[in-house]
C-alpha positions as CSV (number, residue, x, y, z in Angstrom):
1,M,97.5,99.3,121.8
2,L,97.3,100.6,118.3
3,S,94.1,99.9,116.3
4,Y,93.4,100.7,112.6
5,K,91.2,99.6,109.7
6,V,92.5,98.2,106.4
7,K,90.4,98.1,103.1
8,V,91.0,95.1,101.0
9,R,89.7,95.6,97.5
10,K,90.0,92.9,94.8
11,G,93.6,92.0,95.4
12,R,96.2,92.2,98.2
13,A,96.6,94.6,101.1
14,N,99.3,94.6,103.7
15,L,98.0,94.5,107.3
16,W,101.6,94.9,108.7
17,G,104.8,95.9,107.0
18,N,105.9,95.4,103.4
19,P,107.8,92.6,101.6
20,Q,110.4,95.2,100.5
21,I,111.6,95.8,104.1
22,T,115.1,94.5,104.6
23,K,115.5,94.9,108.4
24,V,113.5,92.8,110.8
25,F,113.2,93.2,114.6
26,D,112.9,91.0,117.6
27,T,109.5,92.0,119.0
28,D,106.8,90.7,121.3
29,L,104.0,92.4,119.3
30,I,100.9,90.5,118.2
31,L,98.6,91.5,115.3
32,F,94.9,90.7,115.8
33,F,92.6,91.2,112.8
34,R,88.9,90.6,112.2
35,V,87.0,90.5,108.9
36,D,84.0,92.8,108.7
37,E,80.7,91.0,108.9
38,N,79.4,92.9,105.8
39,G,82.4,92.2,103.6
40,D,83.8,89.2,101.8
41,G,86.1,86.5,103.1
42,I,89.9,86.7,102.8
43,Q,92.9,84.5,102.3
44,F,95.9,85.6,104.4
45,G,99.5,84.9,105.1
46,Y,102.9,86.3,106.1
47,K,106.5,86.5,105.0
48,K,109.6,86.4,107.2
49,K,113.0,87.5,105.9
50,D,114.8,84.9,103.8
51,D,111.8,82.5,104.0
52,P,109.1,81.8,101.4
53,E,105.7,83.4,101.8
54,V,103.4,81.3,104.0
55,S,99.7,81.1,103.2
56,C,97.7,80.6,106.5
57,G,94.3,80.0,105.1
58,T,90.9,81.6,104.8
59,L,88.7,83.8,107.1
60,E,85.0,84.4,106.5
61,P,83.1,87.6,107.5
62,G,83.1,88.0,111.3
63,E,86.1,85.7,111.9
64,S,89.3,86.8,113.4
65,F,92.9,85.7,113.9
66,A,96.1,86.6,115.8
67,I,99.7,86.3,114.7
68,T,103.0,87.1,116.4
69,L,105.1,89.7,114.5
70,E,108.4,88.2,115.6
71,K,110.8,88.7,112.6
72,V,107.8,89.2,110.2
73,L,108.3,91.5,107.2
74,V,104.6,91.5,106.0
75,V,101.2,90.1,107.0
76,Y,98.9,90.3,104.0
77,A,95.3,89.7,103.0
78,D,93.9,88.8,99.6
79,C,90.2,89.3,98.7
80,A,88.2,88.5,95.6
81,G,85.7,91.2,96.5
82,D,85.7,94.1,99.0
83,T,86.0,94.0,102.8
84,F,87.5,95.9,105.7
85,L,89.7,94.3,108.4
86,D,89.8,95.7,111.9
87,C,93.4,95.4,113.1
88,A,95.0,95.9,116.5
89,I,98.6,95.6,117.6
90,L,99.3,94.6,121.2
91,A,102.3,93.7,123.2
92,S,102.6,90.1,124.4
93,A,101.6,89.4,128.0
94,D,104.9,87.5,128.6
């Protein structure tokens, strides 16, 4: 497991990858992330190669989500204020 923290400050931050990446990988990795209780809510989404960006919705402080990283170029979070996201990357149990 790899864990890390991402600061999202009045704009967009990438939790995984970058939209400029051109090579994608078949992977069984899963990204878990949780919004800090003392921060602001986020909007988040992802982008896969050759597909449009997908907005997944909103998470409020203290809420969490998991997304598979299969062929994903970037997972992002947008915030109108400031917050931290605790992130962990795990291999699938399959």
